[in-house]
N, C-alpha and C positions, 0 to 999 in steps of 0.2 A: 497463434498469430503470426505472421508472415514481419520479417525480419521489418522493422524501421531503419530508416537510414537518416541523422541528423548530420549536415556536414561528411564530417567525417565519422562523426560518431554511427555507432551498427547497437540496434536494441533488439533484444531476444525478450521473449518470456520464459522465464523457468516454473515451469509448472510443479506445485505440491498436491493440493486436491483439485483437481477441474471442474467439478459441478458438486457443491453441497447447497440443499435447500435447506431455508429456514423460515419458520414459521413468520408469517407477515407483520403481524403485532410484534412478535419479538424484535423484529429488526426495526420495526417503524411504529411507534404507537398512536399516533396519530392519521395512520393509513385507513381508508375507505373504500369499502367496497365499489363503487363509483368511480373514484379516479384507477382502479384496475381494469373495470371496462372498460373504462374511454381510451386504453391504452392497449388493450389487449388484439388491435389490427397491427401492431407495429411489433408487439413485442411477443414472440412464439415460445414454442415447449424448451427454448434453449435457457429463457430465461425467466417463467412463469411457470409450475408445473401447473398442467390443465386441470388434471384431476384435484388438486389441493387447493389450488391458489399461494402456495408458498411460493418465496423468492427464491431464485438458485443464484448463488455468487461462485466465484472462481476463488482460490488462494494460489498466489505466485510471487514471483519476485520478478524485476526486471537484470538482464545482464546488458551493460552500457560497455562496448567497448570502444577504443581507437586504437591507431599503432602503438599509443604512448602507453595508454593506463585501461584497466579492466576494473568496474566498477557492479556492485550489483545495490540493490534499491529494495528494502525492505523482505526479511528474510522468514516470513509465513508462521507457521505454529510451530515447525522444528518435532522431531523426533522422538518418543522415548519420556515424554516428559506428561507430566500427572495435572491433568485440569479434569477433574469431576463435576465441576459445575456448568463443564461445556461436553458431552460425551463426543461429540465431533472431534472435539480437538484431541482426545487424552490420549495417551499413550500411543501415539500415530507410530507406524513401521514405512512409510512413504519412500520412493526412490528419487528424491528432490536432487540429492547429490549425484546419482546415476543422469538425472534429464541436465544439471549442468554439463557434467562430461560429453553426452552426447553433443551437445553444442559445442566443445574445444577446449572446455576451460576447467581445471581443474582447482579446487580451493586453496591452493597455495598460490595460484596467479591471482588471485582477485589482490588487488591495489588499496581499493575502498569498497568500504561497507556506509551505503547509506541510509539512515532511517527516516523516514519523513515523522514518526512518532516513533511510542515505546507503548504500542498497546500487544497485548500478548503474540494476538496473527499475525505481527510485523518484525518480532524479535526472534522468534523461533531458533532458527538457522544459526542466530549469532553464535549459538555455540552446539558442540557435542557431547554425546557421552563418550568418555573414554575410560576402561577402569575403574568405574563407580565416582568417577570425577568431571563436571561440567568444563571442558576447554573448550577457547575457541576455535570456531569451526574453520577460519580464514586467518592462520597464524600471521602473515606476513602484511593484513590490510591494517589501514585504518582505519576504526568505527569514527565517524562519522553522529554525533546524537546532538539534537537540541540542547544546551545549555540550561533554557527554562524549564521545556520538560524531561531535563533529568533530575533537576533541584527540585521539583513538584514529588515525582516517586520516590525520590531519595529522602523526604522530610515525610512520608506515608510510611518508610519502609522501617523510618528511625523511631518512628512515634510506636510502631508497633511489628517489633522484627520478628516477631512469632507468625503475626500475620500474613497470608499470600499475597500479597498486593499484586494487582495487577493478576490476578489466578496463580502466583506463583512467579512468573516471568521475571518480575525483576531482579529477584534471588539466582536462579537459576539461567537466564539469557542476560542480563545486561552486567552483574556485578562481578561475575567472571572473565568479562572482556575488560571492565576499568582496573580488576585485579592484575589483569597480565602485561597492561602498563598499555594497550592499545584502544584504548577512547580519547577521543578527541572531542569536546564541548565547543560547539559550535552558536551562534548565534543566527536568530531566523531570518537574515538578511544576506549571509555567507556567500562569499562567491569564493568557488572552489578552484574553475579555470576560465579563463576570460580571453581564448583563442577565439580567431574570427572562424576556424572551422568547428570549434569544439568548443565552447562556453557552459558552463556547468555552474547553477546558482541556486540556492534556496530561496524561498518566497515566502514569508510570513502566512499562516494559514488560518485564523485563530477560530474556536469554537468546539470542534470534534477534542482534542486536549487541551492540558496548558502547555503551549508553544508547540502548537501543531503548525507543521509545517508541509509546504509543496516543493516539486522541485524542477527547475525551469534547461530544457535544452535548446543550444540554439548553434547553428551551425552555415553559415551562407547566409541564406534565404531562409532555410528551414528552422522548425520549432515545434518543441512538444513540450507539454507538462506531465510528469507524474505528480498526481492530484493524491496518493493516500488514502486517507477517508473523508476528503472533503466531500465525496460522492463516492456511494456505496455501489447503486443499481440503476440502470438505466431509466426507471420510471423516474429518479426523480431529475433527468431531462425536463420533463414534461409538469412534474410537481414540483418543484426543489423545494418546497414548504414541509416534505417529509421529513421528519426529523429522527435520525436514527438515535437507537434507545443510550448511547454510551457516549453521547456527545455533551460536554461538560456545559456548554454555553450552547441551548439549542439557537437562539436569535441570532449569536455572530455568526453559527455554522452557518445555517439561512442565508444570511449576507454575504457569506465567502463564497460560498454555492453560486448564488447568483451571480457574485462579481467574473467568476473565472468562467462560469458558462457565457456572461456577455463579451467576454473579451475576445473567446474562442469563435463564437458564432458564425457562422458563415465565412470563416478562415482556413487557410491551410492549415491550417495547427495540428497537429494531433494531441487527444487527450488518451490519457495511458494511466487508464485508474487503478486502485489496489486490489479490485476484486467484481470488474465483469467478464462475465463470462466468455467464454472463445464466439467467436475473433478477438474479442478483447478492444484491442486499436478502433480508433476511430475518428470521427470527429463533429462537431457542434455545429448543427444546423435550427435556423429558426423555424418556428411551424407557430404562425400565427403570432400570438402574445406570451408564447413559449417556448421550448425549445424538443428536440430530439437527438439521438444519437444516430448516427451513421458509422454502421461498423464497416469498417477496411476486410473485405473476406481476401 
């Protein structure tokens, strides 16, 4: 993804796993061969495997910089973490921090870590393994998490402390941040900055998780939405009714996705999703009664 500029904000992609294929029905239980065939003309081998029909996703974060602050949004899976139920996420050893440093940012220079939600593949680099302990990767940052989201997973953890809540990520990637005093719990409409050239706010995005959020960036006349898991794959632009298996409220997730697509359609706003493969950034365009995604190469 080439750098996106929103007012005084610069947005870069920090890659963890650039391309990972998932079985189509594991990702979307209600997908049909017909809807895949209808969209193969604009979704090439970068997005759907030609031989298997599996959907290709990316795992990445967004690095947002202004002259005054630096933030990272959604921190992927993380290294050395035991995720046996999903082998593709298990015991990784990826050059994520090296990729961030290549963009000119060290972990100690990050001021804010923002979590759209607390699923396992969005919080992993919140912590890293040091001398056998999970410690915050970004020691000088405030970690912004949704209050409702945190309480939901905290209740599940308290009810079954020995159970690996969220594949174990709540224990190894969230609780150490809280214990270190770096967590800040926010409402789903929290505004972090409201400057003319660098406004950043959370917005409710119900359906995928309890307390799911998206992040809006505004600067001057520019606008971008970091949608987290409101939408997983570009085929959902054409078929918004495709529901991800992890959605806690599929009907609400579809409504949220439809509202976002309608808001952005045929505008200059960028859509920056949590899992679209490279080139990742792009814009929503109308296509008949539905939408398509126009990647910005």
